[in-house]
N, C-alpha and C positions, 0 to 999 in steps of 0.2 A: 298285970298291965296289958299284955297282948290280948287277953280275952276281952278286955274292955274295948279295945280297938275293933276286934271282930264283931262284938255286939253293936257297936256304933255303925259299923259297915252294914250289918243286917238291917238296922233301923233306917238307914239312908237309902238302901237299895230300892225301896218302894217308890222313890222319886225318879228312878231311871226312866229314860225315854227309849222303850224297846218295842215299838209297835209291830215290827217284822218278825222278830224271834221270840218275843214274849219272855226273854231271858234277862231278868233284872239283876244287875250286879252293883254292889256298893263297895266303897273303900274308904278307910279313914287312916291318915298318915299323921304320926306325931313327930313334931320337930324336937330337937334336943332342948329347946327352951320351954317346952310344954304345950305350945300351940298345937291344935289339931286341925287338919284340913280334910274336908270330905270330898268325895267324887262319886259319880254314877256313870254307867255306860250310856252313851247317847248314839242311837242308830240314825242312819240316813238311808233314803231310798236308793242312792248310789252306794250299795252295801260296803265297799271297802273304805268309805269315807267316815264311818262311825268311829267313835273313840271309846277306849276302855276306861273303866272306873278308876283304876290306879293311875293312869296317865292324867286324868282330870284332877285327881287329888294332888298329885305331884305338881301339876301345872299351877294349881291354886297356891301351893306353897311357894313356887317360884315367883308368882306375881307378888306375893307378900315379902319377897326378898330372900328366900332360902336358896341355897346353892348346894352342890354335892358336899356331903359330910354333915349338913345341918339337920338331916332327917334321921330318926333312929329306928322307927318301927312302923309297920303298916298291917292293918287287918283288912282282909278282902273276903267277899262271900264266895269266891271261886278261885280255883288254881289259876295263877297268872299265865297268860299266853307267852310265847317266846319273846315277842317284841317288848312286852312289859317287863319281862325278866331282865332284859338289857337295861331298861330304865331303872329298875330297882338296884341293879349292880352299879350303874353309872352314878347314881345319887348316893351311893355308899350307905344304904340302910343296913342296920345290924340284924333285924329280924323281920320275917315275913310270915304272917299267920293266916291260915285259911282252913276250911273244912275239906278233908280229902274224900275220896270216893266211898270210903267206909263210914263216913260221917264223924270222924274224929278230928278234933282241932289239932293241927300240926304246925310246927314252927321250923323254919329253915333260914339260912343265910342266903342272900342273893347268889353267892358263889356256889352254894350247894344246888340251887335251882338251875344255874346256868354255868356249868363248868367250862373251863377253857374259853372264857369270854375274851373279848379284845377291846383295846382302847386305841384312840388316835394319837396319843402322845408318845 
């Protein structure tokens, strides 16, 4: 199941808008009800204003009515940044799949990717 999400992320990555870095990232997140939401990174000339692929995918899920706990797994074509790791943790995903530096597909929980995270409640 996770490899399927990773492969879907690879397929969607070509649609990223990355004219500045030429670094195309795709993400596919599966809701517990089986729906899949896709996202790509979108850059902006004001560099910090770009958005990561996993944030786009999760945001699409939120627009469709998903909330924390409704998403089970995500495949990403790159290791998630620190900010996205917080998003993955906060939305209570079970599994995060991506290809590591050695080219191996790896799976982690958000807690493994971001230990000692914090919450506002």
